[in-house]
N, C-alpha and C positions, 0 to 999 in steps of 0.2 A: 504494500500500500504506500502511495506517495506521501511525503511529508511536506506540509505547507510551511514555507519560510517567508518572513517579511523582509524584503530587500530595499525598500524605499518608503519614506514617509514625507507627507506634506501637511503642514499645520497652519491653520488660520484660527487664532484664539483671541479672546478679549485681553489677555495679558501678554500677547506676543504674536507677531507675524513671522512665520518661518520657524523651523524646529529649534534652531539655536536660541533665538530670542525668547521663545516660549519656555524652553527648558531652563534657561538662566533665571527668568522671572519666577518660575515655579519653584526651583530650588531655594530661591531667596525669599519665598513667601510673599511675592508681589501680586497683589490682587488687581484684577481688571474690572471689578464691580464698582459702579458709580451711578450717579443720577442719569436717568435716561435723557439723551440729547437728540435722538433721531426725530422726535416730535415733542410737542408740548404735552407732557404727562402730568401737569400740575393738578388736574382735576381727577386723576385716577388714584385708586387706593394703593396701587403699587407704583413706587417711585424709582426703584433701583433695578439695574439690569447689568449683565455682562455684555456690553457692546464691543464689537471689533472696531477699534479706532485706527486711523491712519491707513485704512485700506482704500486705495484708489484703483478701481478696476481698469480704468483707461490706461494705466501705466503697465498693465500686464496682458490685456486682451485686445484683439482687433476691434476697431470701432463698429464693425458690422454686427458683432455679437451683443453689444450693449442694449440696443432697443428691444431685443428678443429675449432677454434674460432677467430674471429676478436677482436681487442682491445675493440671495442664498446660492444661486447657481453660479454667479460670477466667482464667489469665494471657492466653490467646489472645483471649478475649472482651474483656478490658480493653484489650489492645493494639489490637484492631480498633476499639473505641470511640474510642480516642485517635487512631488513624489517620484515621478518618472526620471527627472534629472538626478535625484538622489540615488536612484537605482542604476543610473547610467544606461537607461533603456531608451532606444530610439524606435518608437513605434513603426516608423516607415520602413525599418529594416527587418520587420518580422511579418510573417503571414497574417493577414488581417483576421482570419477566422481562428487563429490560435490565441487571440487576446479577447478577454471578456471584461465586463464592468458590472459590479454588483454594489449598489449603495443602499443606504437606509434613509428614510424620510418620515418625519412626523407631521409635517404641515404643508409641504409643497411651497410654491412661491406666493406666500401670503401677501407680501407687500405689493407685488405686481398685481395680484388680483384685486386688492383694495383700490389701487390707483385706477384700474379699468372700470371698476364699479362706480367710482366717483365720476369718471368720464361719462358712463352710461346715464346716470341719473342727473348729472349736472349739465351735460352738454349734448347728449344724444348718442344713439347707437353708432352713428357714422364716425364717432371719435374713439371707439373702442378698438384697440390694437388687434390685428389678426393673430398676433403672437399669444394673446390671452388663451387661445385654444390649447396651448401646451405649457406655457410658462408657469402656470399655477400648479401643474400636475405633480403628483408624488414621484413619478419616474423621470422627471425632467433632468435631474442631475446625471442619472445614468445615461440618458439619451444624448445630452449635450457633450458629455465626456467621451462617449463612444464615437460620436460624429467627428469631434475635433481631432481625435487621435486615430481614426480609421480602424476602430476595434469592432469587429463584426462577429465575434465569438459569443458564447452563451452569456447572457446578461439578465439583469432583473433588479427589482427594488423590494425591500422589506419594510413593512409599516407596522412597527410595534413600539412606537415612542422611544423612550430612552434605551430600552433593550435592543432596539433595531441595530445599533452600532455593532453589537456583538453578533447578532443574527446574520448580518451581512457578511462578516468575516467567515462565519461557518458555512454559509452558502457558497462563498468563493472557494473555500477548501473543497467542497463537494465537486465543483467544476474542475479543480486541479486533479482530483482523483479520477475523474472521467476522461482526462487527457488534455484539457486546456492548458496551454503553456504558461500563460500569465493572466492574472485578474487584478484590475484596479478595484479597490473596495474600501469601505468605511462609511462615513456619513458627515454631512455638513448641513446645518439647519439654521433658519432664522425666521422668526415671526414677531420681531420687535417693531410693530407698527400698531396704530390704534385698533384695527380689526383683530390682529393677532393677539394683542395683550387682552383685549376684551374677551376673546374666546377662552383664555386661560384662567381668568380671575374666578369664574364660577366654581372651579374645582375646589376652592378653599384651601389649596396647598401652597399658595404663594405668600412669601413674607411681605408684610406691610410696614416693616421697619424702614426708617429713613437713615439709620446709622450704618454706613457702608461696611464698617468693620465688624458689626455684630448682627447683620441682617440674616445671614445664612450660616447656621451653626449645626452642622451634622453631629449627631450623638451628644449634643450638649443638653443639659437640663433645661436651658432657656430657649431651646429650638422653637421657632415659630413659623416655619415654612421655608421654602427655597426661593432663591432669586433666579429669574429666568435669564438665559443668555443666548448667544448665537456663535456660530463657528463650528469647528470640528476638525477632522483629519481624514485624509485619503491615504491609503497604503497600497504598496505594490506587493502582491503575493505571488510566489513562484514555487515550483517543486524544488526541494532542497538540493538535490543532486545537480539540477540545472543551474541553480543559483551558485553553487560552489564552483561550477565550471567557468563562471564569469571572472574577468580580471579586475582587481581593485574595486570590488563591489562589496558594500556592507551587507552582512546578514545580521539583522537586529535580533532575531529570535524565531522560535517555531511555535505555531499554533498547535499545541499538543492535545488539547482536550476542549470539548464544548458540550453543553447541554442546555435545554430550555424546558421550562415547565409553566403551568398556568394556574393561578390561584383559584380556589373555589369561590363561589359568590359570597358576598358579605352576609353575615348572620346565618350561614349554613351550618355552623358548628364544626366545620372541617378545618384542618390546619393549613396555614400558608405552605407553599411548595418551594420556597427558596432553598431550604436546606436540601431538598431532594435534587435540585438543579446542581448544587455544589457537589454533592456526592457522585452524581452521574458524570459531571465534567472531570472530576478527579479519576474516576474509573476509566473514562475514555482516554485520558492521558497516560494511564498506567502508573499513577503515582498515588501515594497515601498522604494523609494530612501532615505527617511529620516532614514530608519533602518540601512543603510549601514555605517559602521564605517571607512572603508578604501577601496581604489582601488589599486590593484597590476596591474599596467598598462603593456601593451605590450612593449611600449617604444622603437620604432624602431631606433631612433637616425637618422632618415632621415626626412628632413624638411617637405615634403608633407605628409608623413605617420604620423608624429607627429601631424601635424595640424588637420588631419582627426580624430585622436584618441582624441585629446584635445577637439575638437568640440563636439564629441559624449558624452564625460564625462560631459562637461559643460552643454550640452542640457538636460541631464538626472538629474544631481545633482545641477545645477546652477553654476555660476561662483564662483570659490574658495569654492564650497559647500561641498567638502569631501577631506580628506587627500589622496594624491596619492604618490605611491612609485614605484621605479623600481630597485629592488635589483639585477637584472641581469646586471646592470651597473658594477658590481664587477666580473662577470664571462664571459661576452660576451653572445651572443645569442647562445643557445645550441640546436637550431633546435627542434626536437621532445622532447628533454630533458628539454628545457627551461621552458615550462609551468608547467610541473610536479614539477620541482624544486620550481617554484613560489608558487605552491599549498602548498608545505611543509613549505615554509617561511610564508605563510599566516596562516597556522595552528599553527605554533609556535608563531606567533604574537598574535593569539587568546589565546593560552596557557599562554603566559608571559605578555600580556598587553603592547606591545611595537612594534613600526613599524620601520623596518630597513631603513637606509637612501638611497638616490640615490646619488652615488658618481660621481665625475667629474663635473656634472652640478652645476655651482655656483649659478646661478639664472635663473629660467625658463624664456623663452621669454614671455613678458607681454601679448602679444596677445592671449596666450593660456589660460589664466585665470585659472591656476591650483594651488592648494595648495600642491605643491610638497615638500615632506620630503627630505631635503638636510642637509648637514653638519654633523648631528649626529642623532642617533636613537631618536625617539619621543615616550615617554611613554603615555599611555592613555587606556581607556576602548576599547577593541576590541572584539566584539561578532559576528559581521556579516561582511564578506569581499567579495568583488567582484574581481575575477581574470580574466584578459583579455589576449587573445592570438590571433595573426593573422599570417596566413601562406602565404608564397609567392605564388602569383597567385590569391588571393582574398578570402582566407578562414578567417572567423571570428568566434571565440568561446568565450563564457563567462560562468563562473561558480560562483555560490554563495555558500560560505562556512559559516556555523554557528557553534557556540559553542555547545557542546553536552548538551542535557538536562539531568540534574542529576535526 
C-alpha cells in the first residue's frame, strides 16, 4: 500500500502570509485576532475576527482571475502556488491526469455572493456577474486550482466544516493509493462579511468579547466561545517513494492514520464519538497512545465542547498523558481552513522539534486534566502527532502524522 507524504505547503493565515512568516509568529505566540476591519461591524454582537491582513491578490494572480473569484478562492490559488513551489513541482511537466485536487469548504464564496445579491436587489439583474454561477460554490477552490494548474486527475470537495480540512487530506490519500501521482489538498475558507458573520452568530458558539487577548480561550474556565477567522493551507501530497526520488525536495511528514466519526443527536443519551475517531486513527496508523508525542486539539473554546474533547484525550492518553496545543488560538477558527493549517503546524513541529503555545488560556480548567502548552513554545522530540478537528453538527476527524522515514 502506498504511503502518503506531504512534500509542499502553502499558508495564508491571519498571523502570517507564507509558511515562514506564519511559523515564526506562531512560535512567538503572535496573534492575528483583532477588530474586524473588512466592514463596519460596530452594530454586530461579534466584534473580533482573525482577518488575513496584507494580502493583495493582484500582486500574485493575473488580472483576468480577479473578477471571477471570491476573496477565499484568491487566497486558495496563492496558497496552492506556494505549495507547488515549495515542493519544486512544475505542473506543466507532469501528465495532467496524474494530478488531482481535493479541498474542503465550509461556506463557499460568501463575500462574492453577498456582493451579487446587493447588485440584484439594489441595481437589477443585469448587474449580477455571470461568475456568480460558480464563484459562490463549495467546489470553486478545487475547480479554480485544477484549471490554473492543468490538473485533470481525480478531484473533489469535502463539506464538513472544521473537520473538512482533515477529511480532504484523507480523500487525497485514497487517490494516491489508487494510482494518482500527486494531489493538491487542504482547505482555505473565508466568510468575514456581513452575510457570512450573520449566518454564524445564531449558532451561539461565537465569542462576544471585545478583549482580543482573552476572547478565544480553549480549555480555559473562562471560555466563552470562539473567534471566527479566515485563511488556511494547501498541501502537496505524493506517494512517499516518488517523493524520495525527487532532488532537494522537502518531505515534511507522512499521513499515517485517519478516521472520522459522527456524533449522535443531542439528548439521545448516547456518547460523543470523538474518542472513537482517535482510537481508529491510531489503529490505522499502526501506533499506540504511548507513541504519540503531541495532540493538536480542536479547541472549540466552548465549555461543553471543550469538556467532551478533554475527556476523549484523557481517556485515550491518560490524565496529563500527552502535551496538547491549540495554535488556532492565534488565528481564530478558520472553518475548513483551520484543520489544514493545524496539519502544517504539526508538520513543522515534527521538523523543528518544538510545539507552539496556546495563547490566551492562562491555565486550563483543572477538571480537564490536560497538559496544555501555554505561555511559550515547548521544545522536545516530536515524531508522531495527532491532529483533531470537529465540525459543527457532529463531525469528528482525526489524523496521525509521523516523521518521514529516511
